[in-house]
C-alpha positions, 0 to 999 in steps of 0.5 A: 312635418316629422317623419313617422320614424322621428321622435317629437322633441320632449317625447318618451323614450321607448321603454326597454324590450324583454331581451334587453331586460333580461341581458346579464349586467357586467360584474364591477371589479372586486375591491380586493383585485386590483385594476391591472388584472381586471378586464372591464370589458369582459368584466372578469379577471385576467388570468394571463396578466396574474400569470405573468405575475407570479411567475415574475415574483417567482423568479425574483424569489428564486435569485435573492434565496436560492433553494439547495438542490440537494443535500450536498449543495451546501453552498446553496444552503449556506446563502440561503441561511445568510439570507434569512439572517444566520450570521457566517461564523457562531462567535459573531451572534450578538446575545443579550441574557435576560439574566447572568446566570444564563450567559452565552455559552460558545459550544451551544452557540456552535450547535445552533449555527450549524443547525441554521438558526438565525440570529433572532432564533438564537437570541429566543432560545436563551430569552426562553431559558431565563423565562422558562428553566431558571424558575424550575432550577430555583424550584429545585434548588431549594427542595434540595436545599430543604431536604439536606437541612432536614437531614442535617436536622434528624440527625442533630436530634438523633432520629426521625422519630425524636425529631418529630417530637422535638418539631411538635414541641417547638410548634406549639411553643412558638405559637405560643410564644412569638409573632407568626412571621418570627417563626416563618423566618427561623424555621426554614434553616438548620441554624434558625430552628436550633435558634428556636429549640435554645429558645424554647428550652430558655436559654435565649427566653428574652431574644424575640417574640413575646416577652412578658411570657419569659417573667409570668409565674407559672400556675400548678397546671404548666408545673406539672406538664413541665415534670412531665417533660421529657428535658426534666426527667430524662435529659436533664437539660440544666436550663429547664430544671432551672425553670421547673425549680424556680417555678417551686419556689414561686409557687410554694416558697423555699 
């Protein structure tokens, strides 16, 4: 016979008591916490193990990268810079320029070395110079050259007012007689503008552009405009006067 303290085989287990239901469960180890730093029994981080590990890491780093104790601790500073990647001498920097215009400069390298720049940092300086400074220098150079060419044109044509007048004449003539790309190519240099001016004045009527305009007959309106052109009545340009003369012959005969 079963005792009053024994449970029959297959009998249901007693339900948990209220105290057991209210008892907090032990937290499980977070995924980011290594197992060696987790106290499974207590369900908490092992702070003592974590602190020992940190102190050991700090000690190892202190041996590999000695920190200077003061501004006069040059030896420790040199060891630290060498560990970070700075060569012992400026001449040992290995620079790979991105442009022939940005060649390694010994004086600059010496200053970068004194400032503690590593190999990678010095290479970055040269890379940035090629990427950012060169385009700026080229733009400034183009602007200076354009100003110089413009100054020569103003001088050649006798001053700003005369140059503005000639520039308008050239532009009007080129738009009527030349392809846009030809005008664009010639108008960007001193010699090109002089070539346009000579072409406009008739000394090279068939050099470039729409050559059919050179031999077309002049109508009365065009001839009248040419007679009022300063090149005819003031400058007495021989080639221009010859064109006007031919125009009169074409319209009215000898």
